[in-house]
ZADO-1210 file (C-alpha; in nm, 4 decimals, padded with zeros to 6 digits):
<atoms>
<atom x="-01.7927" y="01.4061" z="-04.4054" code="GLU" pos="1"/>
<atom x="-01.4694" y="01.5902" z="-04.2645" code="VAL" pos="2"/>
<atom x="-01.5001" y="01.7424" z="-03.9208" code="GLN" pos="3"/>
<atom x="-01.2831" y="02.0172" z="-03.7821" code="ALA" pos="4"/>
<atom x="-01.2043" y="01.9871" z="-03.4096" code="ALA" pos="5"/>
<atom x="-01.1264" y="02.2877" z="-03.2127" code="GLY" pos="6"/>
<atom x="-00.8045" y="02.4895" z="-03.2533" code="THR" pos="7"/>
<atom x="-00.5762" y="02.6305" z="-02.9780" code="SER" pos="8"/>
<atom x="-00.3481" y="02.9286" z="-02.9815" code="GLY" pos="9"/>
<atom x="-00.5146" y="03.1452" z="-03.2252" code="GLY" pos="10"/>
<atom x="-00.7390" y="03.1305" z="-03.5243" code="ALA" pos="11"/>
<atom x="-00.6900" y="02.8372" z="-03.7495" code="ALA" pos="12"/>
<atom x="-00.6479" y="03.0636" z="-04.0437" code="GLY" pos="13"/>
<atom x="-00.4310" y="03.3182" z="-03.8303" code="GLY" pos="14"/>
<atom x="-00.0578" y="03.3418" z="-03.8829" code="GLY" pos="15"/>
<atom x="00.0792" y="03.4203" z="-03.5473" code="GLY" pos="16"/>
<atom x="-00.0759" y="03.1964" z="-03.2752" code="GLY" pos="17"/>
<atom x="00.1400" y="02.8738" z="-03.3231" code="GLY" pos="18"/>
<atom x="-00.1938" y="02.6699" z="-03.3165" code="GLY" pos="19"/>
<atom x="-00.2798" y="02.3635" z="-03.4947" code="GLY" pos="20"/>
<atom x="-00.6136" y="02.1885" z="-03.5956" code="SER" pos="21"/>
<atom x="-00.7254" y="01.8179" z="-03.5471" code="ASN" pos="22"/>
<atom x="-00.9170" y="01.7059" z="-03.8579" code="VAL" pos="23"/>
<atom x="-01.1222" y="01.3658" z="-03.8488" code="SER" pos="24"/>
<atom x="-01.2683" y="01.1682" z="-04.1264" code="ILE" pos="25"/>
<atom x="-01.6099" y="01.0165" z="-04.0535" code="ALA" pos="26"/>
<atom x="-01.6639" y="00.7302" z="-04.2993" code="LYS" pos="27"/>
<atom x="-01.9985" y="00.5764" z="-04.3421" code="PRO" pos="28"/>
<atom x="-02.0601" y="00.2466" z="-04.1871" code="THR" pos="29"/>
<atom x="-02.0523" y="-00.0467" z="-04.4304" code="GLU" pos="30"/>
<atom x="-02.3251" y="-00.2835" z="-04.3983" code="LYS" pos="31"/>
<atom x="-02.2251" y="-00.6530" z="-04.3701" code="ILE" pos="32"/>
<atom x="-02.3349" y="-00.8834" z="-04.6954" code="GLU" pos="33"/>
<atom x="-02.3680" y="-01.2750" z="-04.6001" code="SER" pos="34"/>
<atom x="-02.5671" y="-01.5645" z="-04.6642" code="PHE" pos="35"/>
<atom x="-02.6295" y="-01.9033" z="-04.5575" code="ARG" pos="36"/>
<atom x="-02.7130" y="-02.2172" z="-04.7792" code="ILE" pos="37"/>
<atom x="-02.8560" y="-02.5614" z="-04.6780" code="SER" pos="38"/>
<atom x="-02.7662" y="-02.8535" z="-04.7363" code="PRO" pos="39"/>
<atom x="-02.3843" y="-02.8176" z="-04.8253" code="ALA" pos="40"/>
<atom x="-02.4174" y="-03.0856" z="-05.0549" code="THR" pos="41"/>
<atom x="-02.7082" y="-03.2466" z="-05.2589" code="VAL" pos="42"/>
<atom x="-02.7013" y="-03.6278" z="-05.3290" code="LYS" pos="43"/>
<atom x="-03.0261" y="-03.7976" z="-05.4676" code="GLU" pos="44"/>
<atom x="-03.0888" y="-04.1578" z="-05.5934" code="HIS" pos="45"/>
<atom x="-03.3634" y="-04.2146" z="-05.8644" code="ILE" pos="46"/>
<atom x="-03.4731" y="-04.4641" z="-06.1084" code="ALA" pos="47"/>
<atom x="-03.4388" y="-04.4260" z="-06.4680" code="LEU" pos="48"/>
<atom x="-03.7252" y="-04.2374" z="-06.6269" code="GLY" pos="49"/>
<atom x="-03.8256" y="-04.0867" z="-06.2841" code="SER" pos="50"/>
<atom x="-03.7966" y="-03.7266" z="-06.1437" code="SER" pos="51"/>
<atom x="-03.7494" y="-03.5809" z="-05.8112" code="LYS" pos="52"/>
<atom x="-03.7753" y="-03.2473" z="-05.6499" code="THR" pos="53"/>
<atom x="-03.5602" y="-03.1315" z="-05.3556" code="THR" pos="54"/>
<atom x="-03.4859" y="-02.8070" z="-05.2101" code="GLY" pos="55"/>
<atom x="-03.2087" y="-02.5718" z="-05.1574" code="LEU" pos="56"/>
<atom x="-03.2485" y="-02.3085" z="-04.8888" code="THR" pos="57"/>
<atom x="-03.0875" y="-01.9964" z="-04.9114" code="ILE" pos="58"/>
<atom x="-03.0808" y="-01.7185" z="-04.6038" code="GLU" pos="59"/>
<atom x="-02.9874" y="-01.3489" z="-04.6273" code="ASN" pos="60"/>
<atom x="-02.7940" y="-01.3231" z="-04.2949" code="THR" pos="61"/>
<atom x="-02.6452" y="-01.0015" z="-04.3566" code="GLY" pos="62"/>
<atom x="-02.7457" y="-00.6193" z="-04.2964" code="GLU" pos="63"/>
<atom x="-02.8650" y="-00.5294" z="-04.6390" code="THR" pos="64"/>
<atom x="-03.0784" y="-00.6734" z="-04.9326" code="ALA" pos="65"/>
<atom x="-02.9043" y="-00.9113" z="-05.1665" code="LEU" pos="66"/>
<atom x="-02.9703" y="-01.0087" z="-05.5213" code="SER" pos="67"/>
<atom x="-02.8804" y="-01.3578" z="-05.6253" code="PHE" pos="68"/>
<atom x="-02.7973" y="-01.5391" z="-05.9366" code="ASN" pos="69"/>
<atom x="-02.7952" y="-01.9218" z="-05.9546" code="LEU" pos="70"/>
<atom x="-02.6217" y="-02.1179" z="-06.2190" code="ASN" pos="71"/>
<atom x="-02.6194" y="-02.5057" z="-06.2911" code="VAL" pos="72"/>
<atom x="-02.2742" y="-02.6673" z="-06.4155" code="ALA" pos="73"/>
<atom x="-02.1995" y="-02.9821" z="-06.5714" code="THR" pos="74"/>
<atom x="-02.5493" y="-03.1566" z="-06.5037" code="ILE" pos="75"/>
<atom x="-02.7884" y="-02.8873" z="-06.6513" code="ASN" pos="76"/>
<atom x="-02.9528" y="-03.1522" z="-06.8944" code="ASP" pos="77"/>
<atom x="-03.0689" y="-03.3431" z="-06.5875" code="ILE" pos="78"/>
<atom x="-03.1298" y="-03.0723" z="-06.3210" code="LEU" pos="79"/>
<atom x="-03.3308" y="-02.7535" z="-06.3375" code="PHE" pos="80"/>
<atom x="-03.3885" y="-02.4831" z="-06.1135" code="LEU" pos="81"/>
<atom x="-03.7384" y="-02.3235" z="-05.9953" code="SER" pos="82"/>
<atom x="-03.5565" y="-01.9917" z="-05.9665" code="ASP" pos="83"/>
<atom x="-03.2414" y="-01.8512" z="-06.1021" code="SER" pos="84"/>
<atom x="-03.2555" y="-01.5067" z="-05.9936" code="SER" pos="85"/>
<atom x="-03.4247" y="-01.3260" z="-05.7018" code="PHE" pos="86"/>
<atom x="-03.3660" y="-01.0864" z="-05.4021" code="SER" pos="87"/>
<atom x="-03.3838" y="-01.1196" z="-05.0238" code="LEU" pos="88"/>
<atom x="-03.4030" y="-00.8458" z="-04.7650" code="GLU" pos="89"/>
<atom x="-03.2036" y="-00.9183" z="-04.4330" code="PRO" pos="90"/>
<atom x="-03.3282" y="-01.2243" z="-04.2438" code="GLY" pos="91"/>
<atom x="-03.5428" y="-01.3340" z="-04.5508" code="GLU" pos="92"/>
<atom x="-03.5480" y="-01.7224" z="-04.6559" code="VAL" pos="93"/>
<atom x="-03.6132" y="-01.8794" z="-04.9856" code="LYS" pos="94"/>
<atom x="-03.6301" y="-02.2214" z="-05.0894" code="THR" pos="95"/>
<atom x="-03.5071" y="-02.3096" z="-05.4555" code="VAL" pos="96"/>
<atom x="-03.6584" y="-02.6417" z="-05.6093" code="GLU" pos="97"/>
<atom x="-03.4118" y="-02.8660" z="-05.7548" code="LEU" pos="98"/>
<atom x="-03.5925" y="-03.0794" z="-06.0183" code="ASN" pos="99"/>
<atom x="-03.3955" y="-03.3713" z="-06.1240" code="ILE" pos="100"/>
<atom x="-03.4921" y="-03.6110" z="-06.4057" code="ILE" pos="101"/>
<atom x="-03.3420" y="-03.9484" z="-06.4498" code="GLY" pos="102"/>
<atom x="-03.2577" y="-03.9393" z="-06.8191" code="LYS" pos="103"/>
<atom x="-02.9134" y="-04.1666" z="-06.8150" code="LYS" pos="104"/>
<atom x="-02.8014" y="-04.4425" z="-06.6107" code="LEU" pos="105"/>
<atom x="-02.4962" y="-04.3594" z="-06.4080" code="GLY" pos="106"/>
<atom x="-02.3743" y="-04.1284" z="-06.1520" code="SER" pos="107"/>
<atom x="-02.3405" y="-03.7494" z="-06.2211" code="TYR" pos="108"/>
<atom x="-02.1606" y="-03.5015" z="-06.0527" code="PHE" pos="109"/>
<atom x="-02.2145" y="-03.0979" z="-06.0844" code="GLY" pos="110"/>
<atom x="-02.2540" y="-02.7855" z="-05.9174" code="GLN" pos="111"/>
<atom x="-02.5157" y="-02.5219" z="-05.8406" code="VAL" pos="112"/>
<atom x="-02.3311" y="-02.1990" z="-05.8071" code="THR" pos="113"/>
<atom x="-02.4859" y="-01.9170" z="-05.5893" code="ILE" pos="114"/>
<atom x="-02.3634" y="-01.5707" z="-05.6264" code="LYS" pos="115"/>
<atom x="-02.4649" y="-01.2333" z="-05.4737" code="SER" pos="116"/>
<atom x="-02.2191" y="-00.9384" z="-05.5494" code="GLY" pos="117"/>
<atom x="-01.8747" y="-01.0477" z="-05.4748" code="ASP" pos="118"/>
<atom x="-02.0079" y="-01.3550" z="-05.2790" code="ILE" pos="119"/>
<atom x="-01.9869" y="-01.7028" z="-05.4766" code="GLU" pos="120"/>
<atom x="-02.0480" y="-02.0162" z="-05.3166" code="ARG" pos="121"/>
<atom x="-02.0976" y="-02.3673" z="-05.4855" code="PRO" pos="122"/>
<atom x="-02.3215" y="-02.6224" z="-05.3812" code="VAL" pos="123"/>
<atom x="-02.1724" y="-02.9985" z="-05.4906" code="ASP" pos="124"/>
<atom x="-02.4964" y="-03.2243" z="-05.6534" code="VAL" pos="125"/>
<atom x="-02.4442" y="-03.5826" z="-05.7192" code="ILE" pos="126"/>
<atom x="-02.7376" y="-03.7592" z="-05.8893" code="VAL" pos="127"/>
<atom x="-02.7101" y="-04.1390" z="-05.9033" code="GLU" pos="128"/>
<atom x="-02.9585" y="-04.3037" z="-06.1602" code="VAL" pos="129"/>
<atom x="-03.0612" y="-04.6947" z="-06.1348" code="GLU" pos="130"/>
<atom x="-03.2668" y="-04.9118" z="-06.3523" code="SER" pos="131"/>
<atom x="-03.6392" y="-04.9188" z="-06.2341" code="GLU" pos="132"/>
<atom x="-03.6014" y="-05.2911" z="-06.1459" code="ASN" pos="133"/>
<atom x="-03.3019" y="-05.3586" z="-05.9461" code="VAL" pos="134"/>
<atom x="-03.1845" y="-05.7167" z="-05.8537" code="LEU" pos="135"/>
<atom x="-02.8461" y="-05.6148" z="-05.7013" code="PHE" pos="136"/>
<atom x="-02.7750" y="-05.3271" z="-05.4653" code="ASP" pos="137"/>
<atom x="-02.4159" y="-05.1613" z="-05.4676" code="ALA" pos="138"/>
<atom x="-02.2461" y="-04.9453" z="-05.2007" code="LYS" pos="139"/>
<atom x="-01.8980" y="-04.7692" z="-05.1879" code="ILE" pos="140"/>
<atom x="-01.7571" y="-04.6210" z="-04.8709" code="ASP" pos="141"/>
<atom x="-01.4413" y="-04.4481" z="-04.8651" code="ILE" pos="142"/>
<atom x="-01.2697" y="-04.4600" z="-04.4997" code="PRO" pos="143"/>
<atom x="-01.1703" y="-04.1002" z="-04.3644" code="SER" pos="144"/>
<atom x="-00.8185" y="-04.1972" z="-04.3893" code="ALA" pos="145"/>
<atom x="-00.8591" y="-04.1933" z="-04.7627" code="TYR" pos="146"/>
<atom x="-01.0691" y="-03.8941" z="-04.8409" code="LYS" pos="147"/>
<atom x="-00.7901" y="-03.7285" z="-04.9301" code="GLU" pos="148"/>
<atom x="-00.5263" y="-03.8403" z="-05.1393" code="VAL" pos="149"/>
<atom x="-00.2280" y="-03.7014" z="-05.3676" code="GLU" pos="150"/>
<atom x="-00.2099" y="-03.7334" z="-05.7031" code="ALA" pos="151"/>
<atom x="-00.0189" y="-04.0669" z="-05.7826" code="GLY" pos="152"/>
<atom x="-00.1326" y="-04.1856" z="-05.4476" code="GLY" pos="153"/>
<atom x="-00.3688" y="-04.4849" z="-05.3568" code="GLU" pos="154"/>
<atom x="-00.7364" y="-04.4589" z="-05.2912" code="LEU" pos="155"/>
<atom x="-00.9070" y="-04.7405" z="-05.1083" code="LYS" pos="156"/>
<atom x="-01.2626" y="-04.7992" z="-05.0933" code="ALA" pos="157"/>
<atom x="-01.5014" y="-05.0556" z="-04.9436" code="GLN" pos="158"/>
<atom x="-01.7354" y="-05.2169" z="-05.1967" code="ILE" pos="159"/>
<atom x="-02.0245" y="-05.4067" z="-05.0977" code="THR" pos="160"/>
<atom x="-02.2533" y="-05.5917" z="-05.3706" code="LEU" pos="161"/>
<atom x="-02.5981" y="-05.7365" z="-05.2328" code="LEU" pos="162"/>
<atom x="-02.8273" y="-05.9683" z="-05.4056" code="ASN" pos="163"/>
<atom x="-03.1652" y="-05.8319" z="-05.3647" code="VAL" pos="164"/>
<atom x="-03.3498" y="-06.0942" z="-05.6071" code="GLY" pos="165"/>
<atom x="-03.3717" y="-06.4687" z="-05.5717" code="PRO" pos="166"/>
<atom x="-03.0910" y="-06.6043" z="-05.3771" code="PRO" pos="167"/>
<atom x="-02.8722" y="-06.7872" z="-05.6316" code="ARG" pos="168"/>
<atom x="-02.5238" y="-06.7345" z="-05.7600" code="LYS" pos="169"/>
<atom x="-02.4989" y="-06.5227" z="-06.0678" code="VAL" pos="170"/>
<atom x="-02.2229" y="-06.3380" z="-06.2479" code="ASP" pos="171"/>
<atom x="-02.2128" y="-05.9789" z="-06.2155" code="VAL" pos="172"/>
<atom x="-02.0065" y="-05.7021" z="-06.3652" code="THR" pos="173"/>
<atom x="-01.8794" y="-05.4215" z="-06.1971" code="THR" pos="174"/>
<atom x="-01.7324" y="-05.0978" z="-06.3514" code="THR" pos="175"/>
<atom x="-01.5283" y="-04.8518" z="-06.1356" code="TYR" pos="176"/>
<atom x="-01.5163" y="-04.4771" z="-06.2458" code="ILE" pos="177"/>
<atom x="-01.3573" y="-04.1855" z="-06.1211" code="ILE" pos="178"/>
<atom x="-01.4877" y="-03.8318" z="-06.2805" code="LYS" pos="179"/>
<atom x="-01.3806" y="-03.4983" z="-06.2248" code="ASP" pos="180"/>
<atom x="-01.5897" y="-03.1953" z="-06.1658" code="ARG" pos="181"/>
<atom x="-01.6616" y="-03.1266" z="-06.5527" code="LYS" pos="182"/>
<atom x="-01.7940" y="-03.4875" z="-06.5797" code="GLY" pos="183"/>
<atom x="-01.4640" y="-03.6140" z="-06.7383" code="ASN" pos="184"/>
<atom x="-01.3862" y="-03.9655" z="-06.7018" code="VAL" pos="185"/>
<atom x="-01.0122" y="-03.9819" z="-06.5347" code="VAL" pos="186"/>
<atom x="-01.0018" y="-04.3555" z="-06.4393" code="TYR" pos="187"/>
<atom x="-01.2146" y="-04.6753" z="-06.5429" code="GLU" pos="188"/>
<atom x="-01.1962" y="-05.0390" z="-06.5213" code="SER" pos="189"/>
<atom x="-01.4054" y="-05.3366" z="-06.4896" code="SER" pos="190"/>
<atom x="-01.4198" y="-05.6902" z="-06.3811" code="ASN" pos="191"/>
<atom x="-01.6703" y="-05.9955" z="-06.3679" code="THR" pos="192"/>
<atom x="-01.7113" y="-06.2413" z="-06.0815" code="PHE" pos="193"/>
<atom x="-02.0073" y="-06.4629" z="-05.9062" code="ALA" pos="194"/>
<atom x="-02.2132" y="-06.3380" z="-05.6309" code="VAL" pos="195"/>
<atom x="-02.4707" y="-06.5267" z="-05.4509" code="GLU" pos="196"/>
<atom x="-02.6050" y="-06.3312" z="-05.1417" code="ASN" pos="197"/>
<atom x="-02.3661" y="-06.0529" z="-05.0376" code="GLN" pos="198"/>
<atom x="-01.9825" y="-05.9707" z="-05.0788" code="THR" pos="199"/>
<atom x="-01.7757" y="-05.7202" z="-04.9521" code="SER" pos="200"/>
<atom x="-01.4134" y="-05.6295" z="-05.0459" code="PHE" pos="201"/>
<atom x="-01.1765" y="-05.3417" z="-05.0639" code="VAL" pos="202"/>
<atom x="-01.0776" y="-05.1889" z="-05.3943" code="LYS" pos="203"/>
<atom x="-00.7554" y="-04.9783" z="-05.4504" code="SER" pos="204"/>
<atom x="-00.7380" y="-04.7150" z="-05.7256" code="PHE" pos="205"/>
<atom x="-00.4003" y="-04.5609" z="-05.8270" code="ARG" pos="206"/>
<atom x="-00.4753" y="-04.2243" z="-05.8924" code="ILE" pos="207"/>
<atom x="-00.3375" y="-04.0710" z="-06.2373" code="PRO" pos="208"/>
<atom x="-00.0098" y="-03.8556" z="-06.1601" code="LYS" pos="209"/>
<atom x="-00.1720" y="-03.5738" z="-06.3571" code="GLU" pos="210"/>
<atom x="-00.4844" y="-03.5157" z="-06.1788" code="LEU" pos="211"/>
<atom x="-00.5118" y="-03.1700" z="-06.0698" code="GLN" pos="212"/>
<atom x="-00.6166" y="-03.1012" z="-05.7024" code="PRO" pos="213"/>
<atom x="-00.9633" y="-03.0583" z="-05.6450" code="GLY" pos="214"/>
<atom x="-01.2826" y="-03.2645" z="-05.5776" code="ASP" pos="215"/>
<atom x="-01.3626" y="-03.6174" z="-05.7774" code="TYR" pos="216"/>
<atom x="-01.6266" y="-03.8676" z="-05.7453" code="LEU" pos="217"/>
<atom x="-01.5238" y="-04.2401" z="-05.7649" code="VAL" pos="218"/>
<atom x="-01.8329" y="-04.4704" z="-05.8793" code="ILE" pos="219"/>
<atom x="-01.9304" y="-04.8198" z="-05.8678" code="VAL" pos="220"/>
<atom x="-02.1697" y="-04.9454" z="-06.1621" code="GLU" pos="221"/>
<atom x="-02.2993" y="-05.3046" z="-06.1273" code="LEU" pos="222"/>
<atom x="-02.4715" y="-05.4851" z="-06.4098" code="ARG" pos="223"/>
<atom x="-02.6691" y="-05.7928" z="-06.4117" code="TYR" pos="224"/>
<atom x="-02.8992" y="-05.8791" z="-06.6825" code="ASP" pos="225"/>
<atom x="-03.1323" y="-05.5508" z="-06.7193" code="LYS" pos="226"/>
<atom x="-03.0547" y="-05.4433" z="-06.3639" code="SER" pos="227"/>
<atom x="-02.8188" y="-05.1568" z="-06.3147" code="PHE" pos="228"/>
<atom x="-02.7201" y="-05.0255" z="-05.9814" code="ALA" pos="229"/>
<atom x="-02.4765" y="-04.7407" z="-05.8809" code="VAL" pos="230"/>
<atom x="-02.3064" y="-04.5736" z="-05.6211" code="SER" pos="231"/>
<atom x="-02.0686" y="-04.3024" z="-05.5511" code="SER" pos="232"/>
<atom x="-01.8618" y="-04.1079" z="-05.2920" code="GLU" pos="233"/>
<atom x="-01.6633" y="-03.7843" z="-05.3127" code="LEU" pos="234"/>
<atom x="-01.2940" y="-03.7689" z="-05.2330" code="PHE" pos="235"/>
<atom x="-01.0319" y="-03.4641" z="-05.2640" code="LYS" pos="236"/>
<atom x="-00.7153" y="-03.5003" z="-05.4488" code="VAL" pos="237"/>
<atom x="-00.4450" y="-03.2740" z="-05.2607" code="VAL" pos="238"/>
<atom x="-00.1200" y="-03.1037" z="-05.3994" code="PRO" pos="239"/>
<atom x="00.1965" y="-03.3091" z="-05.3797" code="LYS" pos="240"/>
<atom x="00.3271" y="-03.3025" z="-05.0140" code="GLY" pos="241"/>
<atom x="-00.0102" y="-03.1675" z="-04.8677" code="GLY" pos="242"/>
<atom x="-00.0863" y="-03.4908" z="-04.6600" code="LEU" pos="243"/>
<atom x="00.2779" y="-03.4874" z="-04.5391" code="ALA" pos="244"/>
<atom x="00.2561" y="-03.1096" z="-04.4295" code="ALA" pos="245"/>
<atom x="-00.0931" y="-03.1844" z="-04.2854" code="LYS" pos="246"/>
<atom x="00.0604" y="-03.4833" z="-04.0721" code="ALA" pos="247"/>
<atom x="00.3719" y="-03.2868" z="-03.9737" code="PHE" pos="248"/>
<atom x="00.1444" y="-02.9827" z="-03.8473" code="ALA" pos="249"/>
<atom x="-00.0698" y="-03.2266" z="-03.6530" code="GLY" pos="250"/>
<atom x="00.2449" y="-03.3790" z="-03.5222" code="SER" pos="251"/>
<atom x="00.3645" y="-03.0416" z="-03.4142" code="LYS" pos="252"/>
<atom x="00.0428" y="-02.9656" z="-03.2268" code="LEU" pos="253"/>
<atom x="00.0740" y="-03.2858" z="-03.0662" code="ALA" pos="254"/>
<atom x="00.4036" y="-03.2023" z="-02.9487" code="ILE" pos="255"/>
<atom x="00.3187" y="-02.9157" z="-02.8145" code="ALA" pos="256"/>
<atom x="00.0281" y="-03.0464" z="-02.6090" code="LEU" pos="257"/>
<atom x="00.2754" y="-03.3127" z="-02.4729" code="LEU" pos="258"/>
<atom x="00.5084" y="-03.0394" z="-02.3797" code="ILE" pos="259"/>
<atom x="00.2491" y="-02.8644" z="-02.2064" code="ALA" pos="260"/>
<atom x="00.1189" y="-03.1686" z="-02.0168" code="ILE" pos="261"/>
<atom x="00.4762" y="-03.2419" z="-01.9024" code="LEU" pos="262"/>
<atom x="00.5638" y="-02.8775" z="-01.7855" code="ALA" pos="263"/>
<atom x="00.2241" y="-02.8864" z="-01.5935" code="GLY" pos="264"/>
<atom x="00.3110" y="-03.2274" z="-01.4268" code="LEU" pos="265"/>
<atom x="00.6716" y="-03.1132" z="-01.3483" code="ILE" pos="266"/>
<atom x="00.5192" y="-02.7937" z="-01.1786" code="PHE" pos="267"/>
<atom x="00.2749" y="-02.9898" z="-00.9651" code="LEU" pos="268"/>
<atom x="00.5623" y="-03.2291" z="-00.8665" code="PHE" pos="269"/>
<atom x="00.7748" y="-02.9425" z="-00.7631" code="ILE" pos="270"/>
<atom x="00.4941" y="-02.7841" z="-00.5736" code="TYR" pos="271"/>
<atom x="00.4181" y="-03.1041" z="-00.3885" code="LEU" pos="272"/>
<atom x="00.7505" y="-03.1764" z="-00.2709" code="ILE" pos="273"/>
<atom x="00.8981" y="-02.8164" z="-00.1839" code="ALA" pos="274"/>
<atom x="00.9293" y="-02.7705" z="00.1893" code="PRO" pos="275"/>
<atom x="00.6229" y="-02.5591" z="00.3095" code="LYS" pos="276"/>
<atom x="00.6915" y="-02.2430" z="00.5170" code="LYS" pos="277"/>
<atom x="00.5651" y="-02.2894" z="00.8811" code="PRO" pos="278"/>
<atom x="00.2577" y="-02.0703" z="00.9606" code="VAL" pos="279"/>
<atom x="00.3356" y="-01.8227" z="01.2255" code="ILE" pos="280"/>
<atom x="00.0624" y="-01.6879" z="01.4312" code="ASN" pos="281"/>
<atom x="00.1142" y="-01.3401" z="01.5675" code="LYS" pos="282"/>
<atom x="-00.0474" y="-01.2348" z="01.8862" code="SER" pos="283"/>
<atom x="-00.0868" y="-00.8889" z="02.0185" code="LYS" pos="284"/>
</atoms>
């Protein structure tokens, strides 16, 4: 819509008034498109041959109706959606059921991609499938300092193995695996040792130099007799030099804060030792 403001000094179309015209363009207001997903990551632990259902909640937080398309990547043979396309009005909420089937032993890393128009958001999904009867439990934890690692660097994880069966020393086999988002195995090793009740240790992984930046899944599998236990954790491979740049940025912020604190202390010190002007009471 074009709106012409008034003219001055003559008609807008006249040739002799020396006037001008102000023209403003009124653009239609664009409505905001946005949505919220909960949870941000799905992680489920199930027994082989069983099934489990969990929910993924999507809320239209924008100002206009949205049409959604959902897609499962990598693990579409064990994860099925109750709805893959639907629409939501502003403020409307929908919970999509994620139906998981424990078809194969192991830990599996995939995604559910939620797309509406030009907005696309992924939700990471981790499915851990164990044997029905578990005689040992396994747990892997990555300290926060090692959640991000450069390719060629070292990943450290705390491994805990717990005997939940009869208390006796037996030989167990542990397998360590790293998978990328597409399910490809990029690292694998194994060892066998005796465990009686519980053992805990730090395991170091040398990250292959050729790995591309992104999210990866580190897995520990424990086998004893017919028992199979599994545990996994996400970590991120960052570009070469990324950790140094992050540390440098953090140190710059710390230095800036220190300078600000010192400047404040100096100002306070000067204020306290500076001679004060006497107060003169003027009487009429």
